[in-house]
N, C-alpha and C positions, 0 to 999 in steps of 0.2 A: 316902842322905835320903828317898826316896820310895820305895824298893824294896817295903816291905812292901804300901804303899798300891796300887802298881801292880799288885802279884801278887794283890792282892783283887780289883782290876778285872777282870783275866784269868782268875782262878778262876771269876767269876761271866760273865765275857763272852770264850769261848774263841775266838773270831774276831779279838780284837784281835791284830796282828801287832808294833806297837811302841806305846810310849805315853812322853811326857815333857813336860817343863815347861820353857818358856822365857820369858825376860824380852823387854819389847817393844824392847828395845835390839838384839834379834837374838841374845843369846847364849843358849845351851842350858844349865839349871840341872843337869839330869839326863834321862835316857831311859832304857829298859830294852827290849831285843830278846826278843821271845818266837817269834819265827821268821823268816827272810828274807824280805823283802820285795821282790824282784827288780825294778830299773828304778825305784826311789824313793831317791832321796838326802835322805833327812831332815835330815841337817846343812844343806844348802843351802835346802830347802823350810822349815825354823824359821826360818831367817835373813829369808828372803823373805817367808813369812807375817807377821813382825814389822812389816816395811815397809807391807803391806798394810793389816793392823789397823790400827796408826798412821793410814793417811790416812783408813781409813773413820771412825775417831773423830774425827779431825778438822773433818768435815763437820758434827759437831754433832747428826747424826739418829738416830745409833744408838744404842741403850740401853746403858747400863754393862755389863750383863751379857748376853753375845751367844753364840751359839752359830752355828757356819757349817761347812756340810757340802759338802765337794766331792766328786764322785762321779768315777771313772776307771775304765778298762776292768775292770780287776780288783780294785781295791781303793775304799775310803771313806776319805778324810781329814777328820776331824771336829775342828774347832778351839772349845775352851770358855774363857770368861772366867774368870779367877780372882780377879784384882785389878785395878786400875788398870795396874800395871806386869807382871802376868805371865799365862800363857795356858797352856792345857795342848792338847796335840795327840795324835790317836789315829789310828793308822793300823790299819784293820781290812779283814776281807774284805767283800764287798759285803753279805752278807746278814746283820749285825750288827743287832740289836733295838734301835733308837734310844731307844726310851722305857726298856728295861732298862738300857742303858747310863748314860743321864741319871739314871736313879733311884739307882744307886751312885755316880754323881758328886755328886748332892746330899746322899747320905747322908756322905761322905767329904770333902767340900767344905773345911768348916771347919778338920777336920784339916790338909789340904794346906794351907790359906793360912797357919794357925799355925805350917809348917814354913817358910815363906818368908821 
């Protein structure tokens, strides 16, 4: 469903290792691996992120559109709001240029949302 858009993101941001869309219920819609990310269980992480995001939204101080960045030893995990029910997760190398990634997300966000 999202493979073409995920590939476009990766073509412009080669640091992306995995990209996917999850529902806030914790269920994965689709993800695409571009390379192996040792030590990261994105299935479990996506479900846990859904719980954290729901709790953040529950305190009513977070904007509806958000961007969360978690930095690990070798990776960066970036979460983007898509709709009130869905979010996108990008696992990348640490040297990804966030402004460039955000530019391409904004470029394709409406198309992503229309596919949900």
